[in-house]
N, C-alpha and C positions, 0 to 999 in steps of 0.2 A: 134673531141675533146671530151675528157672525163673530167668530173668534179666530185670531190668527197670530202668528209670530212674525213681526216685521223687524229684521235685524236684531237689535238688542231690546226690543220692547214687545210686551203682550198688547194686543189691540182688540177691542170690542167695537164692532160696527165701524172699523177703520180708525178708531180713536185710542190713543195709548191708555192703558189701565194698569194699576198696581193691584195684583191679586192679594187679597187679605183673607186667608182661609183658616178653617179649623177642622181638625180631624174628629169624626164621629163614626163609630162602627155600628152600623144598624143591627148587627147580630149580637151586640153586647148591651143593647138598650131596647126595652119593650116598645112596641109600636105606638102605644098610647102616650108615650113621652116624646115622640119625635117632634111634634108641633112646638112643644114648649122649648125643646133644645134649639130648634131653628129660630124661634123668636129671640132667644137669648143670644144666639149667634149674630143675628142682625143687630141686636142692641149693643153688642160689644164693638160693632163697627165693621164686621166681616161682610164680604160680598160673595163668599164661596164656601162650600163645604167639601171635605175630602173623605173618602172611605175606602177601606180595603174590601175585598170579597173573599169569603172563607169557603174554599173548595170543599173541605171536609164536611161542612155543614150542608152544602148544596147537593153533594153526591155522597150520602152516608153509606150507600152500597153501590157496587158497580152498576152503572146504567140507571140507577134510581135517583131521580132529582127532586129536590124539595125547595120551593120558593114561597112557602107559606108563612104566615104570622111574622115573627121577627126576621125571617129570612126573605121577606118580600122586598127585594131591592128595587123593583120597579115602583112600588108604592112609595118607598123611601125617597127615590129620586124625584118623583112627581110632587111629593110634599115639599121638598126643598125648592123646586121651581116655583110652586105656589107661594112660598115664603119670600121669593125674590132673590134666591141664591143660585149662583152657578155651581156646577158639580165637577169634581175631579174624582175619577174612579181608578182604583189600583187593583186589577183583577188577579194579580199574581202571575202564574199559579202559586208561587211561594210568597208568603206575606210576612213571615216572622211574627211580629205583633204580640209576642209573649202568649201565643195561641198554640194549642196542641199541634205538634208536628209542623209548625209554621204554616198552618192552613192546608197542608197536604192530607189527603185521605189515608187513614191507617191501612186500608186494604191493599194499597199498592206495595206494601212491604211483603205481601204473600207471594209475589212473583220472584222466582229464583234468579232471574237475570236482571233484576231491577237496579238501576242507579239513577238517583234523582238529580234534577237540575242540570241536565246535559242532554246530548243528542242520543241518549239511550232509546232504542226504537220502542220499547214497551212503555216507557215513561211518556214519550212523545205521543204515542197512540192514545193513551188515557187522557192526557191533558188537552190534546186536540179535540177529543170528543166533548170534554167539559166546556172548552171555550166555544165550541159550536153552539152549545145550548145557552151559555151565559151571554155571549155577545149577540146572539139572536134576540135576546130580551132587551139588551141595552142599545142596540143599534137604532131603534126608533127614537131613542131619547137623546141622541147626539144633537148638538146645536145645529149641525148641518141639516137635521131633519125636524127642526123646531123645538128640540128639547134643551135641557140645561147643561148637558155633559160637554165640557170644553176640552178636556185632556184625559188621556189614559196612560198608565204606566206599563212598561215591559219588564217583567220579573221584579226583583226587589233586592237592593243592596248586594247585587251579584259580585261586585268587586271585593267583598269580604269573603266570598265563598269559593269561587272557581274561576276558570279561565277559558271556558268553551264559548268562544265568540260566535261560532256557527249556530249554537243554541240561541243566543240572543238575536241573531239575524233571523232565525226561523220564527221566533216569537213575533218580531217586528213584521215580517212578511205575512205571517198568519193573520195578524190584526188587519192589515191592508186587504188581504184576500177576502176577509169576511166583511168588508165594507166599512171598517172603522177609519173614517177620513178626517178625524180631528188630530191635532198634534199629539205625538207620543213622546214619552220621556223615560229616563232612568233616574234612579236616586242612589247615592252612595256617599261614603265618607270623602274627605277632601285630599286624600293622598294620591301621589302619582301612581302607585300600584292599583288603587281602587279604580282610577280613571282608565288605566291600561286594560283592565280585565272586565270592568263593569259597564262601560259605555259602548255604544254601537251607532254607526252612522245612520242618520234619519230619526234619531231620538234625542230630544233635548236633555243634556246632562244637568241634573239638579243635585243638591247636596242635602245631607242629614247631619245636624249638629244641634247643640244647645247653648253655645256661648261663643265668644271670641269670633265675631263675624268676619273681621278683616283677615285674621289669621287663617280661618277655615276656607276663605275664598282665594287665598294667595295662589295656589296651584291652578285653581279653576280659572282665575283671571288670565293666567299665562297661557293656558291651553285653549280656552274658549273666550276670547276677548269680545266677540261680536254676537253673543247670545244673551237673552234675558237672564238676570241673576235671580235665582229662586232657591230658598231653603224649603225643601219639600217636607222635612220633618224637623221642625224647630222645637226640640224637646223642652217642655216646661216643667218636667218632674221626672219621676222614674218609677219602676215597678218594684214590688215587694216579693220576697221569697219566704217560704216557711223557715222560721228560725232566725230571721233578721232581727237585730236588736230593736229596731223601731221602724215605723212607717217613713219612707223616704219623702223628704220635702225639699223645696227650693224657695229661696227668698223672693217675695212678690216684686219688690222694687228692682231687684237685680234682673229678674226675667223681663220686666217691663223695659229696662234699659237695653236688653238684647233686642227686643221688639223694635225699639226706636232705631238702633243701629241697622237692623235688617231692612226696615222700611225705607231708610235713607239709601240703602244699597239697591233694593229691588223689591221682590215679592216674597211672600212667606205662607207656609201652612203650619199652624201651631199644632204640635203633636203632644198631648191630646187637648181638644177643646173640652170633651168629656170622655173619661176613660170607660165608664160603664162597669159591667160585671162579667166574670168568667163563670156563667151559670153551669150547673151540672159538672161534668168532668172535662171541661174545655180548656182549663188553664194549661199553659205550656211550662217549659222548664229550660234551664241552662245546664250545660254539662261540660265543664272545663276539667279542672282537677277533681272537683266534687260535683255531684248531682244536686241542683238547687231548684226544686219545683216551686212554681209561683202560687201565691195565695189566690183565693176566690175573687177578692176585690181587685178591680183594675182602676182604682181611684186615680192613681198616677200623679196625685197632687196637681191635677189639671185646673183649668180656669173654672169649670164646673165640677163640683164634687161628684162622687159615684152616683148619688141620688139626684143630681141635677141642680143642686143649690149653687148660687153665685158665691164667689170667694173674694178675699182681699186681692188675690192675683187677677181675678176677672176685672175688678174696677181699676187696678193699676194699669192694666193693658188697655182698657177702654180709654183712659185718659191719654195715653200715648197715641193711640190710633186717631183720636180726635185731634190731637196736636199736629200730627203729621199730615193728615188728610184735609184738615180744616172743615170737616163736616160733622155736625152734631148727630149722633146716632139716635134711633128710637129709644123711648123709655124702656127701662129694664123691667121685665115681668117679675111678679112676686114669685117666691119659691113655693113649691107644692107643699101642702100641709103634711106634718108628721104626727104620729100618734104612738103612745105607749099603751099596749094592750095588756100589759102585766104578765103575771106568772101563769104558765100552763102546765098542769100535771099530766105526765104521760103514764097513764094508769094501766096500760096494756103492753105486753111484750111478747116477742116471738124470737126464740133462739135460732140462729142461722144454721148451725151445723146439723141439727136433727131435721131441718127442713130444706136441705140443699135440693133434693129432688122435686120439691114443690116449685122452686124457682127456675130450674133448668134441668135438662136431661144429661146425665153423665155420659162421658165418652171414654171408652176404654183406650188406653195408650200404653204401649210397652214401656216407654220412658216419658217423663214430662217434656213438653215442648212449649214454645212461645205461645202466649195468649192469642196472637194473630192467627196461628195455625188451627185454632179451634173455632174460628169464625167470629170472634168479637174483637172490638178495638178499645173498649173503655170499661171501667169498673174494676171488678175483682175476678179472681179465678181460684178455685179450690182443687188441689191435687190430693187424692186420698189413696191409701194402700193398706191392705191387711198384712201385718207382719207374720212371716212364717216361722220365726224363731225368736228367742230371747236376745235382747241387747242390753249391755250395761255401759253407760257413758260412751256410747258409740257416736262418732262424729257424723252428723248429717250436714253435708257441705254442698254448696251451690257454685257451679262454675260461673254463672251469671245470674243476676237477679234484677227484675224490673217491676216494682222498685222496693217494696217492703213486704216482709213475710212474717206472719204469726204462725207458730208451729204448735200443734196440739197432739197429745196422745189420749185417745178416748175422750175427746172434747175438753181435755185439761191443758191449759196453756203451759208449755214448757220453755218457750223462748221466742225472741223476736230478732229478726235480722233486717238490716237496712242496707241499701246499696252502697252507702258511704262507709259502712263498717270496715275496719281493717281486715277482718276475717269473716267471710260469708258462711258461717256454720253455727250449729247449735248441737249440744250433746243430747243424746237420746237414751233413756233407760226405759225399756218396755218388755213385755212378754209376748210370746207367740199368740197370735189371735188378736192382739191390740190393733186399733185403727190409728194410723199416723196421718195427720192432715196438715198440709201446708196451704194456708190462705194468703194469697198474694194480691196486693193492691197496686194497680197502675196509677201513679201519681201525676202523670202528665208526660207527654213526649217532648223531647228536646226540640226547640224551635229555632235554634241558631247554631251554626258551626258544623264541624265534621262528624259529630256523634249523633246526628239526627236519625240515622237508620237503626239505632239500637232498639231492639224489640223488648216487649214486656212479658210478664209472667216468669217462667223458668225456661229461658231459651237455650241453656247449656246443660252439661251433664250434672246429674244429681247423684252423689255418692253417699251411701250409708255404710259406716264401718270401713271406709276405703274402697268399697266395691259399688259398681253400678247396681242400683236396686230397680228391678223390673216389676211390671204389672201395676198400673195405676188407673184409678177412675177419676176423670177430670171433669169438673163442673164449671162451665163458663157462667159468670155472674155479671151481666151487664147492668143489672139493677134498674132496668127500665120499666118493669112490670112487677109490682109487689102484691098484686091483688090475691094471689094464691096463698099467702102466708096465713097461718092459723095463730091467733093471739090468745094468750092467757093472761094471768096477772103479771105484774111488773117484776117478778122475782127471777126471770130467765137469766141464765148465764150468758155473758158476752163471749163471742160477738153476737149481737142481737139487735132487733128492731124494737123501738119503743114508740107507742102510738097514743095520741091524745086528741081531744077535740076542744074547740073554744068558739065562742060566739062573737061576732063583730056586727055592730050597728051600722057604722059608716066606714068603709074601707079607706085606708090612708097609708102612705109610705111608713114603714117601720123597720126595726132592726132586731134580729134574733140573736140573743146571747145564749150560749151553750156551756156556761161555766161549770156545770156538774158533769159534763161529758169530756172525754179525752180526745178521741179522734174518730172521724167518720164523715157523714154527709146528712143533709136535711132535705126532706121532701114535703112540700106544702101543696095540698090539694092536687097531688100527682105531679107537681113541677119540682124538679131537682134544683134547689137553691145553690148548691155547691158544697165544697168540702170545708170542714173545720178541723183545727188541730190546736191543742192546748199550748203548743210552743209559740204561737203567734207569729208575727205581731198582730194579725187580725183577730179580733175577739168577738165580732158580731157580724152576721150575714145580713146584707141588704135585702129587704122584702118589698118590692114595688106594690103599690096599692092594687093594681089590676090582678094580682095573684090571689088576693083575698076576696072572699064572697060575703055578701051581706047575709048574716045568719051563721050557720054552723060551718066550721072549717076543720080540716083534718091535717095534723102534723105528724110525720113519721121521722124519727131520728135513728140512723144506723150508727151503732157504737161498736168499734172493732176491738178496743183495748181495755175497757172497763170504766164503770161509773166512779165519780169522785164524790157523790152525794145522792140525794133523792133524784129520781128520774123526772126532772122538771126543767123548763126553760123559761126565759123571760123575753117579752117583746118590749123594747125600749124605743125612745124617740130620738136617739143620738147614735151616730156611728162610733165604732171603736176599732181604729185601724192600727 
């Protein structure tokens, strides 16, 4: 297969083609679901699939690369080719995507001279190393080498962020230098400012929007009249943040109308075809006037639901694609089975604070510092100090907080502080010899805008009674290995881990409700399903069938704030977003 851009058209084997694509993030969907997703992509009428690449997942530590399991992008691309799909890859290095730090690895923040998304030498050195590895894996899969990859993106929505055009040119030239000989593109909003700063010669300029095709292409048509017209992110829904009033949705018929308008204009990539899940601590956040962390589900009100079910929007779009192309797509596959496994009692518990040393070694620190400076990027971090004198209603204040802190005296909760609070402080009454603990949760790094470099934990001064308090023991808590915990009965004081087992005859997709819990995360058979929080809107965590085992399964719930009832959860057969 050959793929080329001929004036204002995409061509395959020399013949004009309209690209009809859907976004599927391999790192948000478990590998055993990929074939089903691709079949449904073909059945809606698509001929292409698009994906981002998550640098922070592929290089979790400097120089340590991971392309296993759901990070196996080579396998993902080969499966897409087998399904008869072309592939568009967007390697970043920045991807936004409502993903922690926009896909950038947390550890680059540890460099004193770091500035992201520009010609900063340290940033360039790190992402060049990453691209050497990633593109080395993808190069054999280019259509010029017999594979399905037809295009690659340089950066992402750079016109919203900065104006270092030398940086964009460096990315473009780096792709070519590494043997990437398929067409390159950029994607941005449709404003003159976005085009001025986000496009670069040698890369096809594409657009991102969710409605009003003619209006959004107005500036593009004036600036680039002789190039193919493509919406690289045609948003079919939106993401949810903790505390939103409800799950964001868009009308199926309205979106199908946008699809019709776009296909009459040119080509499109529907963002998202399936959103998938922000498993573990991977969800990102926005931070404008307030910090708004994203929920675990990335359902996005996409054509396929978070668990891969077809929707009303799927069939509405399918009808329009059939109308425009004149081709009848393959039959739509049935949805995967769902099952309600009922209530599971978590009869064992392990209090966190008495077992901090079982989970991680404390590090002495004269003053608290950011989470990243202690060598971890995700999870929680505990700052502990023994008070040398009495305090009465003394203010414990934080110059900066990332993102939410529970404050304890001798393991007794005395207050909570959230980054959005008007005042980042809590009053402390304690005696000499008491232990003061500040347990801080990282709720996700900002993935868009100028506040992306904001660090987690306690990156600023901590004052007690108006003075700098010295001598702390800091315990990083990435929560990746919980095997050292010692469990007793379920009467442990929170913050605590609650554990239970349940039996499964036939694994199937299911959804975990945590109604008796307040805030924390869930781990099933060692796999972190993601965060939960009573404020919603999400009320149930998606559990893919492949995470369950036939026979006995272990569930661990971490609760930071306190139980609202008996320590039990329920597995149901319906999502609650």
